C-alpha positions, 0 to 999 in steps of 0.5 A, spaced: 500 499 500 505 503 500 506 504 493 499 507 492 498 514 490 491 516 492 487 523 491 480 524 493 476 527 488 469 530 488 465 524 484 460 529 481 465 533 478 468 532 472 474 538 473 476 535 478 476 528 476 480 532 469 485 535 474 487 529 479 488 525 473 494 530 469 496 531 476 498 525 476 500 523 470 505 529 469 512 527 467 511 520 466 512 517 460 503 515 457 505 509 455 505 506 461 499 508 463 492 505 463 486 509 466 481 503 469 474 507 468 471 500 471 468 503 477 464 508 479 459 513 477 458 516 470 461 523 472 467 520 473 468 514 468 466 520 462 471 524 465 477 519 467 475 517 459 475 524 455 482 526 459 485 520 456 483 520 450 485 527 449 492 526 453 493 520 449 494 515 454 490 507 454 483 507 457 481 500 459 475 497 464 474 489 465 468 486 461 465 479 461 462 475 456 456 472 459 451 476 466 447 473 472 440 476 472 438 474 477 445 477 481 446 482 477 453 480 476 458 478 471 459 471 471 465 468 474 470 466 469 467 470 464 470 477 465 476 480 460 480 486 459 478 490 454 481 496 450 477 503 449 478 505 442 480 512 442 476 516 437 481 521 436 485 515 434 480 513 429 478 519 425 485 520 425 484 527 429 490 527 433 496 524 426 492 530 422 494 535 428 501 532 427 501 532 420 499 539 419 505 541 425 509 538 420 507 541 414 508 548 418 515 547 419 516 545 412 517 538 413 514 535 408 516 528 408 514 527 416 507 529 413 507 525 408 509 519 412 503 520 417 498 521 412 500 514 409 499 511 416 492 513 416 489 512 409 488 504 411 484 505 418 481 512 418 473 513 416 474 519 414 478 518 408 477 523 403 480 529 408 486 524 409 487 523 401 486 531 400 492 533 405 496 527 402 495 530 395 495 538 398 503 536 402 504 531 396 503 538 392 508 542 397 513 536 397 515 535 390 516 542 390 520 542 396 524 536 392 526 540 386 521 536 382 518 542 377 515 537 373 512 533 377 508 539 382 506 542 375 503 536 373 500 535 381 496 542 381 490 543 375 488 535 377 489 537 385 484 543 384 479 539 379 479 534 384 478 538 390 475 544 389 470 544 393 475 542 400 480 546 399 482 553 402 482 559 398 488 561 401 491 554 399 487 555 391 490 562 390 497 560 391 497 554 388 495 557 382 501 562 383 505 556 384 502 553 377 504 560 372 510 559 376 512 552 374 510 554 367 516 559 367 521 555 371 520 549 367 520 553 360 525 556 355 531 558 358 531 565 358 532 572 364 525 571 366 526 564 367 533 565 370 530 570 376 524 566 377 530 560 378 534 564 384 528 566 387 526 559 387 533 557 390 532 563 395 527 561 399 528 554 398 534 556 402 530 559 407 526 554 409 532 549 409 534 553 414 528 554 418 528 546 418 536 546 421 539 543 414 544 549 414 548 544 409 543 545 403 540 552 405 548 554 404 549 550 398 543 554 395 545 561 397 552 560 394 548 557 387 542 563 388 550 569 387 552 564 382 545 565 378 546 572 379 553 572 376 552 568 371 545 572 368 550 579 368 554 575 364 550 573 360 545 579 359 549 585 360 556 582 357 553 577 353 559 572 355 
């Protein structure tokens, strides 16, 4: 009993249940914790389940296969442990948030890896496919796969015309124009856009602490500027 940590809570106050669980799990590895909601009032059980789902902690209870109506008890020997599925995991909400965070940090590879793992198990598969295809476009741009990126944009905008946010729609349409230039014939306009493309790519790599690639790209920008001066101003 000396190893048991006890906390008395108001059984009708869900917030009190929340706080007790949060205090207990602070600083601990959530993978080593399970919330057992076998007994208790509905308010306590509901509160414990909700906080478990939000924090990503497993929640379980003792279920049974057979019941004795006269005694209003499970038949001895028919009990078994049951782990409740987290609805945030079933619908992919937690992973989708992680994928969006990775996307906003310009970590397109991680975002794609997270979304790939969701396609076989979430119910709202359309939302996952939309995000996967959207990230795929930015991944191709980030990886200098310009022709692939250009080929992906128009089908994406047609397929997800009702889902795509106006901000992304405008952004992708601008990218489409730029990619047409970057994959088109050589000339001063293409060299100018190529220098800008490498410059902003370098900034993204720097934000991800990929300074080796960032420095290489910035060097390439300087090189392109000097090359353009020699070609278009001096004819060399």
